[in-house]
C-alpha positions as CSV (number, residue, x, y, z in Angstrom):
1,M,-21.2,-12.4,12.3
2,T,-18.9,-14.4,10.0
3,N,-17.7,-12.6,6.9
4,S,-15.3,-13.4,4.1
5,V,-12.2,-11.3,4.1
6,P,-11.6,-8.6,1.4
7,Y,-8.1,-8.9,0.0
8,S,-6.1,-6.3,-2.0
9,I,-2.7,-5.6,-3.5
10,L,-0.1,-2.9,-2.8
11,D,2.3,-2.6,-5.7
12,I,5.5,-0.4,-6.0
13,S,5.9,-1.5,-9.6
14,P,9.4,-3.1,-8.9
15,I,12.1,-2.9,-11.6
16,P,14.0,-6.2,-11.6
17,Q,17.7,-6.1,-12.4
18,G,18.3,-6.1,-16.2
19,F,14.8,-4.7,-16.9
20,T,13.4,-1.2,-17.4
21,A,10.7,1.0,-15.9
22,A,8.6,0.3,-19.0
23,D,8.9,-3.4,-18.3
24,A,7.8,-2.9,-14.7
25,L,4.8,-0.8,-15.6
26,R,3.7,-3.5,-18.2
27,N,4.1,-6.1,-15.5
28,S,2.0,-4.1,-13.0
29,L,-0.9,-3.9,-15.5
30,D,-0.6,-7.6,-16.1
31,V,-0.7,-8.3,-12.3
32,A,-3.7,-6.0,-11.9
33,Q,-5.6,-7.7,-14.8
34,H,-5.0,-11.1,-13.2
35,A,-5.9,-9.7,-9.7
36,E,-9.3,-8.5,-11.0
37,R,-10.0,-12.1,-12.2
38,W,-8.8,-13.5,-8.9
39,G,-11.2,-11.5,-6.8
40,Y,-8.9,-8.8,-5.3
41,T,-10.9,-5.8,-4.0
42,R,-8.4,-3.0,-4.8
43,Y,-5.0,-2.4,-6.4
44,W,-2.9,0.3,-4.8
45,L,0.3,1.9,-6.0
46,A,2.9,3.6,-3.7
47,E,4.7,6.9,-4.3
48,H,8.5,6.7,-4.0
49,H,11.1,9.0,-5.6
50,N,14.7,8.7,-6.7
51,M,14.7,4.9,-6.3
52,T,16.1,2.9,-9.2
53,G,14.0,-0.1,-8.3
54,N,10.5,1.5,-8.3
55,A,8.5,2.7,-11.3
56,S,5.5,4.2,-9.5
57,S,6.8,7.7,-8.7
58,A,4.2,9.4,-10.9
59,T,1.5,7.6,-8.9
60,A,-1.6,9.2,-10.3
61,V,-0.4,8.6,-13.8
62,V,0.1,4.9,-13.1
63,I,-3.2,4.6,-11.4
64,G,-4.8,5.9,-14.6
65,H,-2.9,3.4,-16.6
66,I,-4.0,0.5,-14.4
67,A,-7.6,1.7,-14.2
68,A,-7.8,2.0,-18.0
69,G,-6.6,-1.6,-18.4
70,T,-9.1,-3.1,-15.9
71,S,-12.8,-2.8,-15.6
72,K,-14.0,-3.3,-12.0
73,I,-11.2,-3.6,-9.4
74,R,-10.7,-0.5,-7.3
75,V,-7.5,1.3,-8.1
76,G,-5.8,3.9,-5.8
77,S,-2.8,5.1,-3.9
78,G,-1.0,3.4,-1.1
79,G,-0.2,6.1,-0.9
80,I,0.2,9.7,-2.0
81,M,2.7,11.4,0.2
82,L,0.7,14.5,0.9
83,P,3.5,16.8,2.2
84,N,5.1,16.5,-1.3
85,H,2.0,18.1,-3.0
86,A,-0.4,20.9,-2.8
87,P,-3.8,19.5,-1.8
88,L,-5.4,21.3,-4.7
89,V,-3.2,19.5,-7.2
90,V,-4.0,16.1,-5.6
91,A,-7.7,17.0,-5.6
92,E,-7.5,17.8,-9.3
93,Q,-5.5,14.6,-10.2
94,F,-7.8,12.3,-8.2
95,G,-10.9,14.2,-9.2
96,T,-9.9,13.6,-12.8
97,L,-9.3,9.9,-12.1
98,A,-12.7,9.6,-10.4
99,S,-14.4,11.3,-13.3
100,L,-12.8,8.9,-15.8
101,F,-13.3,5.8,-13.6
102,P,-16.3,6.6,-11.4
103,G,-16.7,4.5,-8.2
104,R,-13.3,2.8,-8.6
105,I,-10.7,5.3,-7.2
106,D,-9.2,5.3,-3.7
107,L,-6.9,8.0,-2.3
108,G,-4.6,6.7,0.5
109,L,-2.6,9.5,2.1
110,G,0.8,9.3,4.0
111,R,2.8,12.0,5.7
112,A,6.3,10.8,4.9
113,P,8.2,12.1,1.9
114,G,8.7,8.7,0.4
115,T,12.3,9.6,-0.4
116,D,15.5,11.2,1.1
117,Q,15.8,14.8,2.1
118,M,17.7,15.9,-0.9
119,T,15.1,14.5,-3.2
120,A,12.4,16.0,-1.1
121,R,13.9,19.4,-1.7
122,A,14.0,18.7,-5.4
123,L,10.3,18.0,-5.2
124,R,10.0,21.6,-3.8
125,R,8.7,20.2,-0.5
126,D,9.0,22.6,2.4
127,L,10.9,20.6,4.9
128,L,10.2,23.0,7.8
129,G,7.1,21.7,9.5
130,S,5.4,20.5,6.3
131,D,4.2,17.3,7.8
132,D,2.8,19.3,10.7
133,R,0.2,20.5,8.2
134,F,-0.9,17.0,7.4
135,P,-4.3,17.2,9.3
136,Q,-5.1,20.6,7.7
137,D,-4.2,19.3,4.3
138,V,-6.4,16.3,4.7
139,R,-9.3,18.5,5.6
140,E,-8.6,20.8,2.7
141,L,-8.7,17.8,0.4
142,Q,-12.1,16.7,1.8
143,H,-13.3,20.2,1.2
144,Y,-12.3,20.1,-2.5
145,F,-13.9,16.7,-3.0
146,G,-17.2,17.9,-1.6
147,P,-20.0,20.1,-3.0
148,I,-18.9,23.6,-4.1
149,Q,-20.0,26.1,-1.4
150,E,-21.5,29.5,-2.0
151,G,-18.6,32.0,-2.3
152,Q,-15.9,29.3,-2.6
153,S,-13.2,31.0,-4.6
154,V,-10.8,28.0,-5.1
155,R,-12.4,24.9,-6.5
156,A,-11.0,21.6,-7.8
157,I,-12.3,21.0,-11.3
158,P,-12.5,18.0,-11.8
159,G,-12.7,17.1,-8.1
160,A,-15.7,18.9,-6.7
161,D,-18.6,16.6,-5.8
162,T,-16.6,13.4,-6.6
163,E,-16.3,12.5,-2.9
164,V,-13.2,10.4,-3.6
165,P,-12.7,8.0,-0.6
166,I,-9.8,9.0,1.5
167,W,-7.7,6.5,3.6
168,I,-5.1,7.5,6.2
169,L,-2.0,5.4,6.0
170,G,0.7,5.1,8.6
171,S,3.4,3.0,10.4
172,S,3.0,4.6,13.8
173,L,0.2,5.6,16.3
174,Y,0.0,9.1,14.7
175,G,-1.9,7.9,11.6
176,A,-4.1,5.7,13.7
177,Q,-5.1,8.6,15.9
178,L,-5.7,10.9,13.0
179,A,-7.8,8.4,11.1
180,A,-9.9,7.7,14.2
181,H,-10.4,11.5,14.8
182,F,-11.5,12.1,11.3
183,G,-13.6,9.0,11.0
184,L,-11.7,7.6,8.0
185,P,-10.5,4.1,7.1
186,Y,-7.0,3.3,8.1
187,A,-4.2,1.1,6.6
188,F,-1.0,0.2,8.4
189,A,2.3,-0.3,6.6
190,S,3.3,-3.5,8.6
191,H,5.1,-5.0,5.6
192,F,8.2,-2.9,6.5
193,A,7.5,-1.4,9.9
194,P,5.6,-3.9,12.0
195,E,6.6,-2.7,15.5
196,Q,3.5,-0.7,16.3
197,L,0.9,-2.6,14.2
198,L,-1.1,-4.1,17.1
199,D,-1.0,-0.9,19.2
200,A,-2.1,1.2,16.2
201,M,-5.0,-1.1,15.4
202,Q,-6.2,-1.0,19.0
203,T,-5.7,2.8,19.2
204,Y,-7.7,3.3,16.0
205,R,-10.6,1.3,17.2
206,N,-10.6,2.8,20.7
207,L,-10.5,6.4,19.5
208,F,-12.7,6.1,16.4
209,K,-15.4,8.8,15.9
210,P,-18.1,8.0,13.4
211,S,-18.3,10.5,10.5
212,N,-20.4,11.1,7.5
213,K,-17.8,9.0,5.6
214,L,-17.6,6.0,7.9
215,A,-20.0,4.8,10.6
216,S,-17.6,2.3,12.3
217,P,-13.9,1.6,12.2
218,Y,-12.5,0.0,9.1
219,A,-8.8,-1.0,9.2
220,A,-6.5,-2.9,6.9
221,F,-2.8,-3.9,7.2
222,V,-0.2,-4.8,4.6
223,M,1.7,-8.0,4.8
224,N,4.4,-9.5,2.5
225,V,3.3,-12.6,0.8
226,V,5.7,-14.8,-1.2
227,A,3.9,-17.9,-2.2
228,A,4.8,-20.9,-4.4
229,D,3.8,-24.5,-4.9
230,T,6.2,-25.6,-2.2
231,D,7.6,-24.0,1.0
232,E,11.2,-24.4,-0.2
233,E,10.5,-22.6,-3.5
234,A,8.8,-19.7,-1.7
235,Q,11.7,-19.4,0.8
236,H,14.1,-19.2,-2.2
237,L,12.0,-16.5,-3.9
238,F,11.8,-14.6,-0.5
239,T,15.6,-14.0,-0.6
240,T,15.0,-11.2,-3.1
241,L,13.0,-9.2,-0.6
242,Q,15.4,-10.0,2.2
243,Q,18.3,-8.7,0.1
244,N,16.4,-5.6,-0.7
245,V,15.7,-4.8,3.0
246,I,19.4,-5.4,3.8
247,R,20.5,-3.2,1.0
248,M,18.2,-0.4,2.2
249,R,19.8,-0.6,5.7
250,R,23.2,-0.4,4.0
251,N,22.0,2.6,1.9
252,T,22.9,0.7,-1.3
253,R,19.5,0.5,-2.9
254,G,19.2,-0.7,-6.5
255,Q,17.0,-2.6,-8.8
256,L,15.2,-5.8,-7.6
257,P,17.8,-8.5,-7.3
258,P,17.3,-12.2,-8.3
259,P,16.9,-14.8,-5.5
260,I,20.0,-16.5,-4.2
261,D,20.7,-19.9,-2.7
262,R,22.3,-18.8,0.6
263,L,21.4,-15.5,2.2
264,D,24.2,-16.1,4.8
265,D,26.7,-15.6,2.0
266,F,25.2,-12.2,1.2
267,C,25.0,-10.6,4.7
268,E,26.3,-10.6,8.3
269,P,24.2,-12.5,10.9
270,Y,23.1,-9.2,12.5
271,E,21.9,-8.0,9.2
272,K,19.8,-11.1,8.7
273,V,18.3,-10.7,12.1
274,T,17.4,-7.1,11.4
275,A,15.8,-8.1,8.1
276,M,13.8,-10.9,9.8
277,H,12.5,-8.4,12.3
278,A,11.5,-5.9,9.6
279,L,9.8,-8.6,7.6
280,Q,8.0,-10.4,10.5
281,C,4.6,-9.6,9.0
282,S,5.1,-12.0,6.1
283,A,3.6,-15.2,4.8
284,V,6.1,-17.3,2.9
285,G,5.4,-20.7,1.6
286,S,2.8,-23.0,0.0
287,I,-0.9,-22.2,0.1
288,E,-1.4,-24.0,3.4
289,T,1.5,-22.1,5.0
290,V,0.3,-18.8,3.6
291,K,-3.3,-19.5,4.8
292,K,-2.2,-20.2,8.3
293,E,0.0,-17.0,8.5
294,M,-2.7,-14.9,7.0
295,Q,-5.2,-16.2,9.5
296,R,-2.8,-15.7,12.4
297,W,-2.2,-12.0,11.5
298,M,-5.9,-11.4,10.9
299,D,-6.7,-12.8,14.3
300,L,-3.9,-10.7,15.9
301,T,-4.9,-7.5,14.3
302,G,-8.7,-7.8,14.2
303,A,-8.4,-6.0,10.8
304,N,-11.3,-5.8,8.3
305,E,-9.1,-6.3,5.2
306,V,-5.7,-7.7,4.3
307,I,-3.5,-6.0,1.7
308,V,-0.7,-8.2,0.3
309,T,2.5,-7.1,-1.4
310,G,5.2,-9.2,-3.0
311,Q,8.5,-8.2,-4.5
312,I,9.5,-11.2,-6.6
313,F,12.1,-11.1,-9.3
314,D,10.5,-13.3,-11.9
315,H,7.2,-12.0,-13.2
316,Q,5.6,-15.4,-13.7
317,A,6.5,-16.4,-10.2
318,R,5.1,-13.1,-8.9
319,L,1.8,-13.8,-10.7
320,R,1.7,-17.3,-9.2
321,S,2.4,-15.9,-5.8
322,F,-0.6,-13.5,-6.0
323,E,-2.8,-16.2,-7.4
324,I,-2.0,-18.5,-4.4
325,A,-2.5,-15.5,-2.0
326,A,-5.9,-15.0,-3.5
327,E,-6.8,-18.6,-3.0
328,A,-5.6,-18.5,0.6
329,A,-7.4,-15.2,1.4
330,H,-10.6,-16.4,-0.3
331,S,-10.8,-19.3,2.0
332,L,-10.4,-17.2,5.2
333,R,-13.3,-16.2,7.4
334,L,-13.3,-13.6,10.1
335,K,-15.6,-12.8,12.9
336,V,-16.3,-9.1,12.5
337,A,-18.3,-7.1,14.9
338,A,-21.7,-6.2,13.4
């Protein structure tokens, strides 16, 4: 059966150099409002901490901001780093969001801290085996979102009976196995960790157990898209993300840098190769180039949905990139098993 491809956005609310978190949050709302008009299915925000270039650390708060400024696009987390939080708190936060914006909230869950160990301690995260509780914490969340049971002493209010859709996120086979075991939708973070993408997608499909939440596997993957009217312009804009990746490897993170004319002047050859490997799941170019790369990755993964992300310094160029990405994705067709 031939179906159109749902396409969505993952945003970290980047803070460009010379701008503030307030600017970044206004920009994210502007992108989401345009994305709604361009046919995007969902708009997700990612949890990171102690990073001067990201404004989405209070993820549930930003989700509320985006949902209040839009009317129909789904809004959610990509994701909430569950080991940082008590499941009851997450249930109350997302139960509140689901009560305010019924039928529009997604809860994507990850098991990494989304930060360094010192910051994780400042978040009061138990570093001794906390991610080992991830499966139990997911089950606990599902319990809170379901109907209140007779004799249930701890309840999420709001939260109970909201049945907020839960996704499992990951960049390894672990998340794929867990999502399959629980019968939940799965999204892979291939925009920065592409190595196990294809194996994870196959593992998820092979091990999937139908649940009362999902009858058959539903998988998405995240790819970087930097689109412009010409391939040359897009490649220039892409140097912003390449610099960011290289700075992360150097442990010199900062605000989002402007694009540069020559990446070779910024880094050593081995650093450029490392960045290219990390960013291999990317589509950079004009609409025809982006369309071909999107189709190639959809064919490779057999995914049900593509989630695009784009860290671009100039806000208007970022908007144009997401507009072109929507045009490219809208024209794609996939053969999906019935």
